[in-house]
N, C-alpha and C positions, 0 to 999 in steps of 0.2 A: 799143346802141351809144347815145349821147346827143349832141344837133348841138355843146355845151361838148367832150366826148371826140374827135368828128369835127373839129371846129377844131382843137385842138390837134393831132392827127394831120396836119392839112391844112401847118399849120404846119413840125411837126418835120420833113416833107417838102421843103417846100420850105426850110427849113435846112441840110439835108443836099443838095437840090439848089445852092443858092449855093455849097455847099462841094466841089462838086463839078466842077473842070477841066475834064473832058470834055462833062459833062452841060451844064453853065450856058448856055454857047453856045447851045446847040442847042435849050434851054426856049428862053431869048433867043428865038431865031427864029421858034421855033414863034406866040409872041403875036406876036410883032413891035411889043411893046415895050421902053421902056427897061429897067436894072432899080432907076431911082430911082422909076418909073411903077408896079413890080410893086409895089415899097414900099408905095406911098399907097393898093393896092387889097387889100394880104395880110388886110385885116380883112374883106373881103368875102366869105360863103359862094360866091357863082355862082366869083369865082374862086378861091378855096379848094379848090374841087371842081374848076374847071380844071385846079391843079396834079396833083390826084390822078387826073383822068383820064391828065394826060401821063405820069405815075410807070407806073400803070396798063396802059400800051400796051408794054409789053417786058418778060415775066416777069425777066428779071437783074436790070431796074432795080430790080422788086419785091422780090426774094430779097434783095440787097444792102441796102438801106434797112432790111427789118424785121430780117434779121439783123442790125442795125448799132444800130437803137434796139431791139431788143427784143418786135417783134409777131408777130403769126397775120400769113400768106402774105395772109388772106383780109380783112383789117384795112383796107388803104387802099380796096379795093373798097366793102366795106361804110360805110365813112365818107363814100365821092365820092359814093356814093347817097344818104345822109342828109343830103349837104349841097345837090344837084342837085335832091331831090324827088321827086316824082312823075312831073314833065316827063325825065327820062332815062331811066326803065324804059321798058325793051324787052321784048316778050313774045315776038319771034320766034329 
């Protein structure tokens, strides 16, 4: 997984969330930010990691996103770890 590929996956996930009428309000509520503020941060690796962290909270969301985008089910989590860096690694 390269940083560029991880960014592409995160942006695809953000687009998928934005197109999902049920999940988009949940995502916005979890961030506490407006859609405009999220667009401004879309290029930041930390924000991209948080998009993927949100997505990977629910297996059904991961499955739906990956099935639509053509990714393996592990891909969003792997991309999230790449974008977040070693600070998000948990060994427990």
